[in-house]
C-alpha positions in Angstrom: -58.0 -190.7 159.4 -61.5 -189.8 158.3 -63.3 -193.1 159.1 -64.5 -192.2 162.6 -65.3 -188.6 161.8 -68.3 -187.1 160.1 -66.3 -184.3 158.4 -63.8 -185.6 155.8 -60.5 -183.8 155.4 -58.4 -184.1 152.3 -54.6 -184.3 152.6 -54.1 -180.5 151.9 -56.6 -179.6 154.6 -54.9 -181.9 157.1 -51.6 -180.4 156.2 -53.0 -176.9 156.9 -54.2 -178.2 160.2 -50.6 -179.3 161.0 -49.4 -175.8 160.5 -52.1 -173.8 162.2 -53.1 -174.5 165.8 -56.4 -172.6 165.6 -57.4 -174.6 162.5 -56.3 -177.8 164.2 -58.5 -177.0 167.2 -61.5 -177.1 164.8 -60.5 -180.7 163.7 -59.0 -182.2 166.9 -60.1 -185.7 166.2 -58.3 -185.8 162.8 -55.1 -184.2 164.2 -55.1 -186.5 167.3 -55.6 -189.5 165.0 -52.7 -188.4 162.8 -50.3 -187.9 165.8 -51.6 -190.9 167.8 -52.1 -193.6 165.1 -49.7 -192.8 162.3 -46.1 -193.7 162.8 -43.7 -190.7 163.4 -41.8 -191.6 160.2 -44.9 -191.4 158.1 -45.9 -188.2 159.8 -42.6 -186.6 158.9 -42.9 -188.0 155.3 -46.5 -186.6 155.0 -45.4 -183.2 156.3 -42.4 -183.0 154.0 -44.7 -183.7 151.0 -46.6 -180.6 152.1 -43.5 -178.4 152.7 -43.7 -178.7 156.5 -40.2 -179.1 158.0 -39.7 -181.9 160.6 -38.7 -179.5 163.4 -41.8 -177.4 162.7 -44.0 -180.5 162.8 -42.4 -181.7 166.1 -43.0 -178.2 167.6 -46.6 -178.3 166.4 -47.1 -181.8 167.8 -45.8 -180.5 171.2 -48.2 -177.5 171.1 -51.1 -179.6 170.1 -50.3 -182.1 172.8 -50.2 -179.3 175.4 -53.5 -178.0 174.2 -55.3 -181.4 173.9 -53.8 -183.0 177.0 -52.8 -186.1 174.9 -49.2 -187.3 174.5 -47.8 -188.2 171.1 -44.5 -189.8 170.3 -43.5 -187.0 167.9 -44.1 -184.4 170.7 -41.7 -186.1 173.1 
């Protein structure tokens, strides 16, 4: 997640990004990498570990997709 980015996010910060579109917009590369390169099953598992429900994550993925113009499997 962090390798191509100059700012490094820990897992708690990434989880906060997945629950707050305004915060996600400040770290679009990380969020895009998460939704685009991590399998949907692992995305849901990660979210659950951070008390984000799967339907909420899917709704967030759709909102982020609409904002970014990218398409992600979880947002479908």
